[in-house]
GUTILO-424525 format. One record per residue: x, y, z of N, C-alpha, C in turn; residue number from 0. Coordinates in pm, 1 decimal, always signed. Example, Ala and Ser with C-alpha at 12.3 -4.5 7.8 and 13.67 -1.06 7.14 Angstrom:
REM GUTILO-424525
[node [+1319.0 -569.0 +780.0] [+1230.0 -450.0 +780.0] [+1320.0 -330.0 +780.0] 0];
[node [+1285.0 -225.0 +708.0] [+1367.0 -106.0 +714.0] [+1290.0 +3.0 +787.0] 1];
//
This chain:
REM GUTILO-424525
[node [+82.9 -120.6 -1.0] [+0.1 -0.2 +1.4] [+85.2 +125.1 +0.0] 0];
[node [+217.4 +112.0 +23.5] [+302.7 +227.3 +24.9] [+338.9 +270.0 -115.9] 1];
[node [+333.0 +395.4 -146.1] [+374.5 +452.9 -269.1] [+478.0 +559.2 -245.9] 2];
[node [+582.3 +562.9 -329.3] [+690.0 +659.9 -315.5] [+704.1 +729.8 -450.2] 3];
[node [+709.7 +864.2 -452.0] [+717.2 +942.9 -572.0] [+835.0 +1039.1 -560.4] 4];
[node [+936.4 +1025.3 -644.1] [+1050.3 +1113.0 -643.5] [+1030.3 +1232.2 -736.5] 5];
[node [+1102.1 +1340.1 -708.8] [+1102.5 +1458.0 -794.3] [+1228.3 +1534.1 -766.6] 6];
[node [+1258.4 +1631.6 -855.1] [+1369.4 +1721.4 -834.4] [+1489.8 +1692.1 -922.9] 7];
[node [+1491.5 +1585.9 -1000.6] [+1601.7 +1557.7 -1087.8] [+1607.5 +1656.3 -1204.8] 8];
[node [+1719.2 +1652.5 -1275.0] [+1737.0 +1742.9 -1385.9] [+1878.1 +1743.4 -1436.5] 9];
[node [+1907.3 +1841.0 -1521.0] [+2041.8 +1860.4 -1581.5] [+2111.7 +1978.0 -1515.3] 10];
[node [+2229.0 +1953.2 -1459.8] [+2305.1 +2063.0 -1393.8] [+2450.9 +2054.5 -1437.4] 11];
[node [+2520.6 +2163.2 -1420.0] [+2666.3 +2165.6 -1450.6] [+2743.2 +2111.3 -1325.6] 12];
[node [+2859.8 +2056.0 -1358.4] [+2949.1 +2012.8 -1250.5] [+2974.7 +2127.7 -1150.7] 13];
[node [+2972.7 +2092.0 -1023.5] [+2983.9 +2192.2 -914.6] [+2852.8 +2248.2 -871.3] 14];
[node [+2744.7 +2220.8 -942.8] [+2616.4 +2274.6 -905.4] [+2545.7 +2187.4 -799.6] 15];
[node [+2420.3 +2222.2 -772.3] [+2341.6 +2155.1 -668.4] [+2202.4 +2122.4 -716.0] 16];
[node [+2145.6 +2019.2 -657.7] [+2008.3 +1978.5 -675.9] [+1954.1 +1928.1 -541.1] 17];
[node [+1824.0 +1937.5 -521.3] [+1759.7 +1876.6 -408.9] [+1647.7 +1781.3 -459.0] 18];
[node [+1664.5 +1656.2 -429.5] [+1563.8 +1557.6 -462.2] [+1464.2 +1543.4 -347.2] 19];
[node [+1339.0 +1514.3 -382.7] [+1232.2 +1494.1 -285.5] [+1165.9 +1360.9 -313.7] 20];
[node [+1118.4 +1298.8 -207.5] [+1039.9 +1174.3 -217.5] [+928.6 +1180.9 -121.7] 21];
[node [+807.9 +1176.2 -177.0] [+685.0 +1181.8 -96.1] [+627.1 +1041.5 -79.8] 22];
[node [+603.9 +999.8 +44.3] [+550.2 +869.9 +74.1] [+402.2 +879.7 +109.6] 23];
[node [+323.3 +778.6 +70.8] [+184.8 +768.8 +109.5] [+149.8 +625.6 +136.8] 24];
[node [+46.9 +604.2 +217.1] [-4.9 +471.0 +245.3] [+58.9 +396.5 +360.7] 25];
[node [+139.9 +466.1 +441.5] [+206.1 +403.8 +556.3] [+230.5 +503.7 +667.1] 26];
[node [+283.3 +454.7 +778.8] [+320.4 +541.8 +888.9] [+464.4 +578.0 +869.9] 27];
[node [+488.1 +688.7 +801.3] [+618.2 +727.5 +747.9] [+724.9 +736.4 +859.5] 28];
[node [+690.3 +795.2 +973.1] [+787.9 +819.6 +1077.3] [+843.3 +696.4 +1140.8] 29];
[node [+784.3 +579.3 +1122.7] [+828.8 +455.7 +1185.1] [+935.6 +384.7 +1105.2] 30];
[node [+963.0 +424.4 +982.1] [+1045.0 +346.1 +892.1] [+1166.1 +422.7 +839.0] 31];
[node [+1273.6 +347.1 +823.6] [+1395.2 +402.2 +763.7] [+1371.2 +429.3 +613.5] 32];
[node [+1436.3 +536.5 +565.0] [+1430.1 +570.3 +423.1] [+1572.1 +578.3 +366.7] 33];
[node [+1582.2 +560.9 +234.9] [+1716.2 +564.4 +173.2] [+1701.6 +611.7 +30.1] 34];
[node [+1816.4 +655.6 -21.1] [+1832.9 +687.9 -164.3] [+1935.9 +592.2 -223.3] 35];
[node [+1901.7 +536.8 -340.0] [+1991.2 +455.4 -419.7] [+2004.3 +523.7 -555.7] 36];
[node [+2102.1 +477.6 -631.8] [+2114.3 +526.7 -770.6] [+2169.8 +417.1 -859.3] 37];
[node [+2136.4 +429.7 -991.0] [+2185.3 +338.5 -1092.0] [+2238.9 +421.2 -1207.7] 38];
[node [+2366.8 +409.3 -1232.2] [+2429.9 +480.0 -1343.4] [+2423.0 +388.4 -1468.2] 39];
[node [+2434.2 +443.7 -1590.0] [+2427.6 +359.7 -1711.2] [+2535.5 +253.7 -1708.2] 40];
[node [+2496.7 +129.1 -1732.4] [+2588.9 +17.1 -1738.8] [+2640.4 -31.8 -1604.6] 41];
[node [+2587.8 +19.8 -1494.7] [+2628.0 -23.3 -1363.2] [+2508.6 -70.0 -1277.9] 42];
[node [+2540.1 -145.3 -1174.0] [+2433.6 -192.5 -1087.4] [+2391.7 -83.6 -992.3] 43];
[node [+2277.5 -102.9 -930.2] [+2226.1 -6.8 -833.6] [+2315.0 -0.6 -708.2] 44];
[node [+2340.9 +121.1 -660.1] [+2422.6 +137.7 -540.2] [+2359.0 +225.3 -437.0] 45];
[node [+2392.1 +200.2 -313.5] [+2343.0 +278.1 -203.4] [+2403.0 +419.0 -203.9] 46];
[node [+2325.0 +519.3 -173.1] [+2373.8 +657.4 -166.2] [+2369.0 +709.4 -22.1] 47];
[node [+2252.2 +706.6 +41.0] [+2236.9 +759.1 +175.6] [+2110.0 +704.7 +237.9] 48];
[node [+2108.5 +697.9 +370.7] [+1989.2 +648.3 +441.0] [+1964.9 +727.4 +567.5] 49];
[node [+1841.6 +729.7 +612.7] [+1806.0 +795.6 +739.3] [+1715.6 +702.5 +817.2] 50];
[node [+1767.5 +656.3 +934.5] [+1695.1 +567.0 +1021.1] [+1672.4 +627.7 +1157.9] 51];
[node [+1627.5 +547.7 +1251.0] [+1593.5 +594.9 +1386.3] [+1714.3 +653.5 +1454.9] 52];
[node [+1829.7 +586.7 +1440.5] [+1951.5 +633.6 +1508.6] [+2077.2 +623.0 +1424.5] 53];
[node [+2059.5 +622.9 +1295.6] [+2177.8 +619.7 +1209.9] [+2148.0 +688.5 +1074.8] 54];
[node [+2255.7 +743.1 +1017.2] [+2244.5 +818.5 +888.0] [+2366.1 +778.8 +805.3] 55];
[node [+2364.0 +663.2 +744.3] [+2484.6 +619.7 +664.0] [+2487.5 +686.7 +527.1] 56];
[node [+2609.0 +706.9 +479.4] [+2636.5 +759.6 +347.4] [+2734.0 +675.5 +276.3] 57];
[node [+2722.4 +668.7 +144.3] [+2824.3 +613.0 +59.6] [+2951.7 +700.0 +70.9] 58];
[node [+3067.6 +635.9 +65.9] [+3193.4 +714.0 +74.1] [+3204.3 +810.6 -43.8] 59];
[node [+3146.9 +778.4 -155.4] [+3158.2 +860.9 -274.3] [+3079.1 +991.6 -264.8] 60];
[node [+2985.8 +1002.7 -172.2] [+2904.6 +1122.4 -162.8] [+2919.3 +1191.6 -26.3] 61];
[node [+2985.5 +1126.8 +69.9] [+2997.4 +1182.5 +202.4] [+3065.5 +1319.0 +197.0] 62];
[node [+3008.2 +1419.4 +262.8] [+3057.6 +1552.0 +260.4] [+2998.4 +1640.6 +151.4] 63];
[node [+2932.3 +1579.2 +52.1] [+2872.3 +1655.3 -53.0] [+2718.7 +1644.3 -50.3] 64];
[node [+2669.9 +1525.9 -11.6] [+2521.6 +1503.2 -10.7] [+2473.5 +1499.9 +131.9] 65];
[node [+2347.7 +1541.3 +154.6] [+2287.5 +1538.0 +288.1] [+2145.7 +1482.7 +272.7] 66];
[node [+2114.6 +1378.1 +347.6] [+1981.0 +1323.6 +353.8] [+1908.0 +1383.5 +473.4] 67];
[node [+1782.5 +1412.8 +458.2] [+1701.0 +1464.4 +567.0] [+1556.4 +1419.4 +544.9] 68];
[node [+1473.7 +1435.5 +647.5] [+1334.0 +1396.1 +635.3] [+1245.6 +1489.6 +711.9] 69];
[node [+1124.6 +1506.5 +667.1] [+1021.1 +1583.6 +732.8] [+905.9 +1487.7 +754.8] 70];
[node [+893.3 +1431.9 +876.1] [+793.3 +1333.6 +904.5] [+650.7 +1391.6 +896.7] 71];
[node [+637.1 +1517.7 +925.1] [+503.1 +1582.8 +916.7] [+455.2 +1583.1 +772.4] 72];
[node [+546.8 +1598.6 +676.1] [+514.1 +1601.2 +533.8] [+529.6 +1468.3 +463.8] 73];
[node [+572.9 +1367.0 +537.3] [+599.0 +1231.8 +482.1] [+694.1 +1242.5 +365.0] 74];
[node [+800.2 +1316.8 +382.5] [+892.9 +1342.9 +272.6] [+1036.9 +1325.7 +319.0] 75];
[node [+1117.6 +1264.6 +232.0] [+1259.8 +1252.7 +252.6] [+1332.4 +1327.0 +140.4] 76];
[node [+1442.4 +1394.0 +176.0] [+1513.3 +1478.3 +77.1] [+1656.9 +1428.4 +60.3] 77];
[node [+1713.1 +1462.6 -49.2] [+1856.4 +1442.6 -73.9] [+1912.0 +1569.9 -132.6] 78];
[node [+1982.3 +1647.3 -49.4] [+2049.0 +1770.4 -100.1] [+2184.5 +1727.8 -154.3] 79];
[node [+2205.4 +1758.6 -280.3] [+2329.9 +1720.3 -351.1] [+2406.3 +1843.9 -390.6] 80];
[node [+2523.1 +1859.8 -330.8] [+2608.8 +1974.6 -363.0] [+2736.1 +1928.9 -427.8] 81];
[node [+2806.3 +2022.7 -492.3] [+2935.6 +1992.1 -559.9] [+2919.8 +1870.7 -648.2] 82];
[node [+2818.2 +1871.0 -731.8] [+2789.5 +1756.8 -817.9] [+2900.6 +1734.6 -917.8] 83];
[node [+2922.6 +1609.4 -945.1] [+3026.4 +1563.6 -1039.7] [+2963.3 +1483.2 -1151.4] 84];
[node [+3025.4 +1476.5 -1269.7] [+2968.2 +1394.7 -1378.6] [+2944.6 +1250.8 -1336.5] 85];
[node [+3025.4 +1193.9 -1250.9] [+3007.3 +1059.7 -1207.9] [+2885.0 +1040.2 -1119.7] 86];
[node [+2820.4 +1146.2 -1075.7] [+2693.8 +1138.5 -1001.5] [+2575.1 +1115.7 -1095.0] 87];
[node [+2596.0 +1125.0 -1224.6] [+2488.4 +1102.7 -1321.4] [+2426.9 +965.6 -1306.9] 88];
[node [+2300.5 +957.7 -1280.6] [+2230.9 +830.3 -1257.7] [+2083.0 +855.8 -1242.7] 89];
[node [+2003.8 +749.3 -1243.5] [+1869.1 +753.6 -1199.3] [+1869.5 +728.9 -1047.4] 90];
[node [+1808.4 +820.7 -975.5] [+1803.7 +813.6 -827.7] [+1670.3 +762.7 -780.5] 91];
[node [+1673.1 +664.2 -690.5] [+1551.9 +599.8 -641.7] [+1539.2 +618.0 -491.8] 92];
[node [+1418.3 +643.2 -448.4] [+1377.7 +644.6 -307.9] [+1330.2 +510.9 -264.7] 93];
[node [+1361.8 +470.7 -144.1] [+1318.5 +339.4 -91.3] [+1287.1 +347.5 +57.1] 94];
[node [+1193.0 +262.4 +95.6] [+1146.3 +254.1 +235.3] [+1168.5 +114.8 +291.4] 95];
[node [+1224.8 +111.9 +412.0] [+1251.1 -15.7 +484.2] [+1132.8 -48.4 +575.4] 96];
[node [+1108.3 -177.5 +602.3] [+1009.6 -213.6 +701.8] [+1059.2 -200.3 +844.5] 97];
[node [+1185.3 -157.3 +863.0] [+1247.9 -139.0 +994.5] [+1278.6 +5.3 +1022.7] 98];
[node [+1331.0 +37.1 +1139.3] [+1367.0 +171.4 +1171.0] [+1516.5 +201.1 +1154.3] 99];
[node [+1592.7 +99.5 +1109.7] [+1736.0 +113.7 +1095.2] [+1772.4 +109.8 +948.0] 100];
[node [+1845.4 +212.6 +904.6] [+1884.5 +222.9 +765.1] [+2007.2 +141.0 +736.1] 101];
[node [+1999.7 +54.7 +634.9] [+2111.6 -28.4 +593.6] [+2148.3 +0.7 +450.7] 102];
[node [+2262.0 -53.6 +408.9] [+2311.3 -23.9 +274.5] [+2267.3 -125.3 +167.8] 103];
[node [+2207.6 -234.0 +209.7] [+2168.9 -340.0 +118.7] [+2030.9 -314.4 +62.6] 104];
[node [+2021.3 -306.0 -71.9] [+1894.7 -276.7 -135.0] [+1786.6 -380.3 -105.2] 105];
[node [+1826.5 -506.7 -85.9] [+1728.1 -612.3 -59.8] [+1649.7 -592.9 +72.6] 106];
[node [+1701.3 -504.8 +157.6] [+1632.6 -476.7 +286.3] [+1516.0 -382.1 +270.5] 107];
[node [+1497.9 -321.2 +156.1] [+1393.3 -219.5 +135.2] [+1277.2 -279.5 +57.6] 108];
[node [+1159.6 -259.1 +111.3] [+1042.3 -324.8 +57.8] [+969.8 -241.8 -48.5] 109];
[node [+986.0 -111.0 -45.3] [+911.8 -22.8 -138.3] [+1008.7 +70.2 -210.0] 110];
[node [+983.8 +90.9 -336.0] [+1066.6 +170.1 -421.1] [+987.1 +266.5 -509.5] 111];
[node [+1040.9 +383.6 -530.9] [+983.9 +477.5 -627.7] [+1027.4 +440.7 -771.3] 112];
[node [+979.1 +516.8 -866.1] [+1011.0 +492.1 -1004.5] [+1141.4 +550.5 -1050.3] 113];
[node [+1196.0 +643.3 -972.2] [+1323.4 +705.5 -1003.4] [+1312.3 +841.1 -1067.0] 114];
[node [+1416.4 +922.4 -1050.5] [+1427.4 +1053.6 -1114.2] [+1566.2 +1069.9 -1167.5] 115];
[node [+1577.4 +1116.6 -1292.7] [+1704.8 +1125.6 -1359.6] [+1784.2 +1251.0 -1314.6] 116];
[node [+1911.9 +1227.3 -1283.0] [+2005.0 +1336.6 -1253.7] [+2119.8 +1325.7 -1351.1] 117];
[node [+2142.4 +1435.2 -1426.0] [+2250.3 +1439.1 -1523.4] [+2340.1 +1556.6 -1490.9] 118];
[node [+2470.5 +1529.0 -1478.3] [+2569.5 +1630.1 -1442.9] [+2664.2 +1646.0 -1562.0] 119];
[node [+2669.0 +1764.6 -1620.8] [+2755.9 +1787.9 -1731.2] [+2884.8 +1852.8 -1687.7] 120];
[node [+2991.0 +1832.4 -1766.5] [+3123.0 +1890.3 -1734.5] [+3149.5 +2012.0 -1818.0] 121];
//
């Protein structure tokens, strides 16, 4: 019954910023961990960042540049992306876990959005 809808993707220059949003419906949002994953062309899906009850893990490739946050009142999770690089180009997916702890393994997440394209030009 949970639905996730991402928005905020687009085309930006290297060094620029974007903020992705994911709105959840059909569940008790505040009880569950949320995460962002991405899939670049020709590569498998990889973990980007997560926000759980007591942990906020990041991929080493984005740590210090990206920030995940959530607004439980709005049932929304965000990904603020700064200092974007061409290698950040990918389809970004929002995901929800059935638990309160954010992990890096995609198989742990039960619900997924359809993705939003982020393209970074050099």
